C-alpha positions in Angstrom: -0.1 0.0 0.0 1.1 3.3 -0.4 2.0 5.1 2.5 -0.5 8.4 3.9 2.3 10.5 3.6 2.8 10.2 -0.4 -1.0 10.5 -0.7 -1.1 14.0 1.9 2.0 14.8 -0.4 0.5 15.1 -3.6 -3.1 16.7 -2.1 -0.4 19.4 -0.7 1.2 19.5 -4.2 -2.1 20.3 -6.2 -3.2 22.5 -3.4 -0.3 24.9 -3.4 1.7 23.7 -0.7 1.2 22.4 3.0 0.0 25.0 4.4 -2.5 26.1 1.8 -3.7 22.2 2.3 -3.6 22.8 6.2 -6.2 25.4 5.7 -8.8 23.3 3.6 -9.2 20.7 6.8 -12.1 21.3 8.5 -11.4 21.8 12.6 -11.2 18.4 14.3 -14.7 17.1 15.9 -15.0 17.3 19.5 -16.7 13.9 21.0 -17.7 16.0 24.0 -19.4 18.6 21.7 -21.1 15.4 20.4 -22.4 14.1 23.5 -23.7 17.3 24.8 -26.1 17.3 21.6 -29.9 17.8 21.9 -31.9 15.2 20.3 -33.6 18.2 18.5 -30.7 19.1 16.9 -29.5 15.6 15.7 -32.7 15.5 14.1 -33.2 18.7 12.3 -29.4 17.5 10.9 -31.2 14.2 9.9 -33.9 15.8 8.2 -31.5 18.5 6.2 -29.2 15.6 4.6 -32.6 13.8 4.1 -34.3 16.8 2.1 -31.5 17.8 0.8 -30.5 14.0 -0.9 -30.9 14.6 -4.9 -32.6 18.3 -4.4 -30.2 21.6 -4.5 -29.0 21.8 -1.3 -28.9 26.1 -1.2 -32.7 25.6 -1.5 -33.3 23.4 1.7 -31.0 26.0 3.5 -32.6 29.2 2.3 -36.1 27.2 3.2 -34.7 26.0 6.6 -36.3 28.6 8.8 -40.1 26.9 7.8 -38.6 23.7 8.2 -37.6 24.3 11.8 -41.6 26.0 12.1 -43.6 23.4 10.3 -41.5 20.2 12.5 -41.8 21.7 15.9 -38.3 22.7 16.4 -37.9 18.9 15.9 -38.4 18.4 19.3 -38.9 14.3 19.2 -40.8 13.9 22.9 -43.3 16.7 20.2 -43.1 15.0 17.3 -43.8 11.4 18.3 -47.3 12.3 19.8 -48.5 14.0 16.6 -51.7 12.6 15.0 -51.9 11.3 11.5 -53.4 14.9 10.5 -50.0 16.8 11.8 -48.2 14.6 9.3 -51.1 15.1 6.6 -50.9 18.8 6.9 -47.4 18.9 6.1 -48.0 17.3 2.6 -49.6 20.8 1.5 -47.4 22.6 3.8 -45.3 25.7 1.8 -42.7 26.3 4.2 -41.4 23.2 3.4 -40.2 20.8 0.2 -43.6 18.6 0.1 -42.6 15.1 -0.3 -44.2 12.2 1.2 -41.6 10.1 1.6 -39.0 12.5 3.3 -42.0 14.1 5.3 -42.4 10.4 7.1 -39.0 9.7 7.6 -38.7 12.8 10.0 -41.7 11.0 11.5 -39.9 7.2 11.8 -37.0 9.6 12.5 -38.5 10.8 15.7 -39.3 7.2 16.9 -35.4 5.8 16.4 -34.0 8.9 17.7 -36.2 8.3 21.6 -35.2 4.7 21.5 -31.8 5.5 21.3 -31.8 7.8 24.2 -34.4 5.8 25.6 -31.2 3.1 25.6 -27.8 5.5 25.9 -29.5 8.7 27.5 -29.3 10.4 24.1 -28.5 10.2 20.2 -25.6 12.7 20.9 -24.0 10.5 23.5 -24.5 7.6 21.6 -22.7 8.5 18.7 -20.0 10.1 21.2 -19.6 6.4 22.6 -19.6 4.6 19.3 -15.7 3.8 18.2 -14.7 5.1 14.9 -12.7 2.0 14.1 -15.9 0.7 13.6 -17.5 3.3 11.3 -19.2 0.9 9.3 -21.1 -0.4 12.0 -22.8 2.8 12.6 -23.4 2.9 9.2 -25.1 0.1 8.7 -27.5 0.7 12.4 -28.3 4.1 10.5 -30.0 2.3 7.6 -31.4 0.0 9.3 -33.1 0.9 12.4 -33.2 4.8 10.6 -35.1 5.8 8.0 -33.9 7.2 4.5 -30.5 7.3 6.7 -28.7 4.5 3.9 -25.3 5.5 1.7 -24.3 8.5 1.8 -27.3 10.3 3.5 -26.0 8.7 6.6 -22.5 9.6 6.2 -23.1 13.3 5.3 -25.4 13.1 8.1 -22.6 11.9 10.8 -20.0 14.5 9.2 -22.3 17.5 9.7 -23.1 16.5 13.1 -19.8 16.5 14.1 -19.0 12.5 14.2 -15.6 12.2 13.1 -16.1 9.7 10.2 -14.6 9.4 6.6 -16.7 9.8 3.6 -16.8 7.3 0.6 -16.9 9.3 -2.6 -16.2 8.6 -5.5 -12.5 10.4 -5.1 -12.1 8.7 -2.2 -12.8 5.1 -3.0 -10.5 6.4 -5.9 -7.6 7.5 -3.9 -7.9 4.2 -2.0 -7.9 2.0 -4.8 -4.5 3.9 -6.4 -3.1 3.1 -2.9 -3.1 -0.6 -3.8 -6.4 -1.2 -1.6 -8.1 -4.0 -3.8 -11.7 -2.7 -3.8 -14.8 -2.2 -6.4 -14.7 0.8 -8.0 -18.0 2.0 -6.6 -17.3 -0.6 -3.1 -20.6 -1.5 -1.2 -19.9 -4.7 -0.8 -19.3 -5.9 3.1 -16.3 -7.3 2.3 -15.1 -3.9 0.6 -16.5 -1.8 3.2 -14.4 -3.6 5.8 -10.9 -3.4 3.9 -12.0 0.5 3.7 -12.6 0.8 7.5 -9.1 -1.0 8.2 -7.3 1.1 5.8 -8.5 4.2 7.0 -7.5 2.6 11.0 -4.3 2.0 9.5 -4.0 5.5 8.5 -4.7 7.0 11.7 -2.2 4.8 13.7 -0.1 5.8 11.1 -0.3 9.4 10.9 -2.3 10.2 14.3 -4.8 12.5 12.1 -8.6 12.2 12.9 -10.6 10.1 9.9 -12.7 13.5 8.9 -8.6 14.9 8.2 -7.7 11.6 6.4 -10.8 11.9 4.3 -10.8 15.1 3.3 -6.9 14.6 2.2 -7.6 11.7 0.4 -10.3 13.5 -1.6 -8.3 16.1 -2.4 -5.1 14.0 -4.0 -7.0 12.8 -6.8 -9.7 13.3 -9.5 -10.6 16.9 -10.2 -8.7 19.7 -8.3 -11.2 21.8 -6.9 -10.1 25.7 -6.0 -9.8 26.3 -2.4 -13.0 28.4 -2.9 -15.3 25.8 -4.2 -14.1 23.2 -1.2 -15.3 26.0 1.2 -18.6 25.9 -0.5 -18.6 22.2 -0.7 -17.9 22.3 3.0 -20.5 24.9 4.0 -23.2 23.1 2.3 
């Protein structure tokens, strides 16, 4: 396998030097901050990623205050007791994007968060305690117990909520393959995902870097060489 030092050097060369590369790395996620999150902010981020999937993120952001109003501040304790009429009314609510399946995902994920909170104290505490060495296990749990949280939607949720995780974009998959990892071009099998987790675990031990930084450096080392401005915009979306 190619050493991560060489991957980082390639990324730095593409971005104009080590200082420029470092400036493009997000702050290191904090487990304490994650554990302190209230369940309403967790459900809000789930909903934001679900509604953003397959849609222009900028449109969702512009309408977001309306989402907060329409879904009662995303308080799971309130939402789980709302009758069918409440959810039916959201289908004609112009404050939000009126997608029936995604609206019902909010309802089901309110239950999901309540279940996890009963088991672990809060969803934030649950995430903070989940080992970063088994992120694929967390992806699997989100997909099976949550609603519409499989694939990249669940991974983006974890990234934006502040979990120290890696992404699995086309460029990151290409970086892993270029480094010598034998995985499919679009890795989805349990075997490939286990290989990817093991490789990121090894790189973390090798470099001491958080998974978030390893993932971002991987993405910047290969594929289209986005400008710093474009990368900043992607990070804010």
